[in-house]
N, C-alpha and C positions, 0 to 999 in steps of 0.2 A: 306500829302494827297496822296492817291494812284494815280498812273499814269493813263492816259486816256486809254480807251479800244480799240482805233483805232491805229493800227500800221502804221507808215509812212515809205514807202520804196522808194528808188530812183533808177532809171535806167538812161541811157543816154537820152532816149526819153520820159520818163514819171515820174511823181510823182504818186505813187500808195498808196491809203488808203485802209487798209485791216481790216475787222472785221468779225471774224468767217469765214463763207463760201462766204462772199460777198466782193467785191472790187470796188473801184472807181478809174478810170484811168484818169489822167490829163495830156494832151499832153504838152510837153515843146516846141513844135513847134508852135502850134496855140492856146493853152489854152483850147482846147475842153475837156469837161467832159463826160466820158462814163462809165456807170455801167458795172461791170463784175462779174464773178464767183470766185471761189476759186483760189488763186494764186499758181502756181507750181513754187516754188522758185529754183533758181540756183545762180551761182556766179555773175550774172549780177545785182542782187538786193542788194542794200546796205541799211541796217537799219538806219533810220535817227532819230527815236524817236517815241513818242506816242502823240496822240491828243484826244480830247474829241468830236470834231466835225469839220465841215467845215462851214464857213460863206459864202464863194463863191470865185469867181475870179474877178479880177479887172485889168483894163488897162487904165492908165491915159491919154494917147495920142495915136493916130492911129498908130504911128510907135514905140511906147514904147513896152517893154516886158510885158507879162502877169505876174500877181502876184496872188498867192493862199493864202487866209486867213484861218488859222487854229486856232481853239479854243484849247489853251494849258493849261489853268488853270481855274478852276471853283470852286464855293463854293455852297454847298447845302443850300437852303433856307427853306427846310422843305417839307412836303407832304400835299396835299389836297385830300379829298375824291373825287373820280371820275376823278382825274387828275393824280396823282402820284407824284414823286419827282420833285421839281422845282429847277433849277440851275441858279446862276448868273454868267455871264461871267466875269472873272477877268483879263484874259490875252489872247491876240490874237497874233499869230506870222505870219509874212508875209514871204512866201517863193517865191523867184524870180524864174521864170521858164525860165531861160536863156538857150537858145538852145545849145550854145557852152560851157556851164559850165561843169566843172568836178565834179561829185558827191563826197561829203566827208562823213565821218562817222557821228556819233550822234552829230548833232549841232542844233537840233530843239529848244534848249533853247533860242537862239538868237532872236532878234526882227526883223531885216531886213536881207533879203537875206540868211535866215538860210539854212544850209545844202548844199550850193552850192557856188562855187567860180569861177570867170572867169579865163580862160586860156589866155585871151588876145583877141583882135579883130580878126575876120576872115579876110582872105586876101580880100582886096577890100571893107571891111565894114567900113563905116564912123563912127567916134567917135561922141557921142552925144555932142551938144554944151553945154558948162558949165552952161548956164542959164537954159536950159531944164533939165539937170541933177539935178541942185539945186532945181528947182520947183518940179520935180518928188520926190526927197528926202523929201521935205517939205510936199507934199501931203501925202506921206506914213506915215510920223511922225504924221500928223493930224489925219489920219485914225486910227493909233494905239492908239493915245491919246483918241479918242472917245470911244474906248473899254476899254483900260487899266486903264484909270483914272476916268471914270464916274461911273462904276458899275451900269449901267442903262439898261443892256441887259439881258434878261432872256429867258430860254427855258426849255422845258420838252420833254424827249425822247419818251414818250408814250401817249401824249395827245396834244390837240390843245389849247394853252394858249390865242389865239387871240379871242376866243369866250367866252361869259358869260355862266354860267350854264343854264340859261333860254334858250339861243339860241341853246345850245347843245341839250337840251331836245326837242326843236321844230324840229331840223334836225335829231333826232335819228331814226325816222322811214323812212327817205328818202333812196332812192337807194344808195348802197355803191359806193363811188367814191374815187379816190386817195386822201389822206389826205390834200395835198396842195390845192385842189380845194374847200375845205370848210373853208379855212382861211379867216379872215377879212383882206381885202387888206390894210386897214389903218395901220396894224401892221406888214405886211409882206414886210418890207422896202427893204430887200435884194433879192427880187424875181428876179430882172434883173441879179444879180450876179450868180444865179443858173439856168438861163434860159435853158442851155443845158440839164438839168435833167428833166425839167417839160414841155418841148415842145414836 
C-alpha cells in the first residue's frame, strides 16, 4: 500500500503535519493544535514519516503529557456515488508530545511514543509514580487496540459519512457551513479530541 499523503515533521517545539500548502502545528508544550500555511523547511525540521490523517490529541491525566493520534494505515473499502472513496482505519500510532524529548529520525512505524525519546527528566522535575506510569501505558494500549484490532472506524476525505443520503439531500440547499457543523453528533465521537480546530 502506498504511504499516506500527510508528511509528519518534528521540531523541538512542535509536531507539524504537512499536506500540499497546508499545515497543522501541534505544540509539544501544551498540545494546542493550530492550522498553518506552507512550511518553509530548514534544518530544524526532521522528517518522521507519513500519515493518512489525525484522530486528535489526548491527555489521560491533568499532569500527564499530551499524545497525538495519527492514522498510519488504512484500507480502501470502495467508493459510493455522491460520497467518494471510503477507508477503514487499520492502524493508529500514538506520538508522545514530550516537551523535553529529542526528535529522532523516521520512527513513525512504532506504536507508542513514536519519533521521540526522552533525554531524561528536567532538573527539579518529579518522576511519575510507577502506578500512574503503568496506568497511562495501559490506557494507551487500550486506545490503540480499539483502533488497531477492531477495524470498526471508517472515514471519507471528501464527504460526510455520518449522514444518510436522504439527510444530505434535505440539507443540500442550506447555507454553506463548515463541514464539521453538519455531522451527526452520534458518530463524531472524537470531537473533543479536535476541539482546538473547531472552536
